[in-house]
N, C-alpha and C positions, 0 to 999 in steps of 0.2 A: 506662431508655430501651432500646428494641429495638436490636439490633446494626445492622440495616440503616439505621435512622434516624441512628445515629452515623456510619456510613459516609457517608451523604448529606451530613451536616453538615460532616464533615472535607473531603470533596471540594469542597463549595461554598466553604468558607473558602479552600482552596488555589486554587480558580479565581479568587478575588478577590485574594489576597495573593501567590500563586505560591510562597510558602514559609511554613511554620509550625513552631513549636517544641513540644516535649512540654508545657512549662509553659503555653503559650498554650492548647493543646487541653484540658488538665486544667480550666482555668477556663472555657473556652468550652462544654465538654460537661458540666461539673460532675460529673466522675467521677474515678476513681483513676488514678494513673500506670501501674499494671500493665494496666489496661483500655485506656488510650491506646496503650501500646506493643504490646499484642496486636492492636489494630485496625490500627495502622500496618503491622505484620508481615503481616497478612492482605491489606491493600490493596496492599502492595508485591508480594506473591506473585501476586496477581491482575492485576498490571500496571497498576493504576489510579494509582499514584504511585511516587515513588522515595524510599525511606527513607534518610536521612542521619544522621550523628551528632547527636543531640539533637532530631531532628524529621523533617521530610519536605519535599520540593519537588515541584512539579507535574511530571508526567511529561514534558510538552512542553519543560521546561527542561533535560532530560538529553539532550545532544547525542550522537547515534550516529555515530561516525566510522569504525567498522570495517565492512567488507563481508563477510558470511558467504559461504562458497562455495555453489555450486549444490547440492552433496551435503548440506551442512548445512541448507540451507533446505528441501530436499525432505522432511526429517523433521519439519517443524514445521507444525502446523495443516492437515494434509492433507485432512481431511474438509471443513473450511471452504473451502479452496482449490478442491477439486473442485466443491463446490456453486456457487461463484462462476463457475468456468470453464464449467460445464455451462450456466448461464444465459447467459453471454456468447456461447457458441457458437450459441444460438438466435437471436441478433441478426444473424447472417451470412446474407446473401441471395444468390441467383443473380446473377452479374454484378458482385459487389462487388470493388473493388480495395482491398486491406486492408494496413495496416501492423500487424505483430505484433511487439511489443517483446520483448526478451530478458527472461526471468524464469520462475520456477517456475509461477505461476498462469496466465500467458499460455500457457506451454507445455502445460499440462493441457487447454487449450481444444481442442487438436488431436485429442484422443481423442473429442471430442463433435461434431466437425464432420460434418454430414450432406450439406452442399452442396459439390459438387466443381467446379462451374462458377464458380470464383473465381480471382483471382490474389492471392497473398500476398507481400508484401515484408517481410523480417525482417533483423534484425542479430544473430540467434542461429543459430549453426551447427547445433546439435542440432535446433532448430525446423525448419530447412530440410530436414534429413535425414528427419525424421518426416513432413513434408508431402509430400516427394517420394515416400516409401514409400507414401503414401495416394493417389498419382496426382493430387495437387493442384499446379497450376502455382505455382512459388515462385521468387522472385528474391532472392538473397542479396547484401546490399550489401557493398562492399569496405572495407578499412581494417585497423586494428590489433586483434588478438584479445586481449581482457582475460582473464587466466587464471581469476580467481576466479568471475566471473559467466558466462564463456564468451560474452560479448557483443562485437560488433565496434564499435569506437569510433574517434575521431580525425577529422582534417580530411577525409580521403577519404570516410569514412562520411557526414559532414555534406554534402559536395558531392553525393554520390549521392542522398541523400534530398531535397535541395532541388529536384531536377528532377521530383519526383513530386507528384501530387495524389490523395490517398486518399479513397475514399468513407467509410471507417471506420478507426479506429485503436484498438488495444487495448494498454494500457500497464500495467506494474507499477510499484510504488513501495515504497520502504523504510519511509517514515514519512509521517505526515499530521498537521498541526496547523492550527487556524484561522488563526493569525497567519502562519506560515511557509509554508503550503500543502503541496504535494507535494515531498518531498525525498529525496535519495539521497546516499550518502557520497562518490561519485566525481564530480569536476568534468567529466571527459571524457564520462562516461556521461550526466550531466545535460544536456550540450549536445546530445547525440544525441536524447535524449527530447524536449527543448524544440523542436528543429528538426522532428522527426517530428510532434509535436502540432500545430504551426503549419500543417502540410501536410494535415491531416485535416479533412474536413467534419463528421463525427461522431466524438466522442472519448470513450473509455471508460477509466476507471481502475479496475483490478481490485485490490481492497484488503481483506484480511481484517481483522477488528476489532482484532487485536493490534497493528496499525500505527498506530492512532489515538492522538492526544495524544502523539506523539513527533516529534522533529526530527532529521534527518540533516544533514550538513554543507552541502549545496548544494540550493537550491530550483530545480526545473525547471518548475513551473507554480503559479499561485495556486489557492486552494481552490475557486474557482468555475469552474475550467477543465474542461469536459467533464462527463460523468456518472460518478458513483462507484458501483461495484457492490460491495456488501459483504454479509456474512451477518448482521451485528449491530452497528450503530453505537453507540458508548458514549453514555450519557445526556448530553445537552447538546452533543454534538459533531455539527455539521451538522444539528441538530434543526430540523425544519420546512423544510428546504431542498428546492427542487424539482430539485436535480441529484444526488439520491441515490436509489438503488434497493436495497431490502433484499431479498435473494433467499432468506432463511431459509425453510425449509419447502417449497421447490419439489420436485416429484416427481422421482425418479431416472429 
């Protein structure tokens, strides 16, 4: 049996059962233990499942509770993030009143904005500084500054956002799964995202494919909330959905 066929069969079984043992896979695939363990290692390294002692679990079952810093996230999947950010920037039109969420991919959008006749509201200090440097009108919401993500959160931030009505909003997410939707590790940041999403007429979630089939601690929106912009959705994830745009291959 070809390796890719085995991979597909393993992932399909995991999708159904959520967890499998090496013994089950040996019988299911009719192959050796060494081949099964090699396949699990490869799929774990590719981020398609989570290898555990004696078998594997579906990736969406692995809860991500830690929040990487902005510096850490800037070193991950930069090519994919820039591709998504470039596409997202083309959706901005003259006169737009925009919410720009804190995050590395949303921040990269600023490099590609060509329309300056807009107003941007953001909860990210660095986003605000970059926008002001480009002579784009920017409103920075008030509240508590979170050190790791450099996002402004808290009750004051939520009250600020509730008074606005945005033509478009661009959001980041830590994790995405069919069942749990868009999730993030921090409760306070999730509340800010949820509040801002509800104030947007058009909603875009910027999400590189490494974040699919994962779950963080707090859901801020269901899977059908807004339009997902990604470079490569995993097979079976959001397949056939009308709220996903694949930006892979767009010209620079």
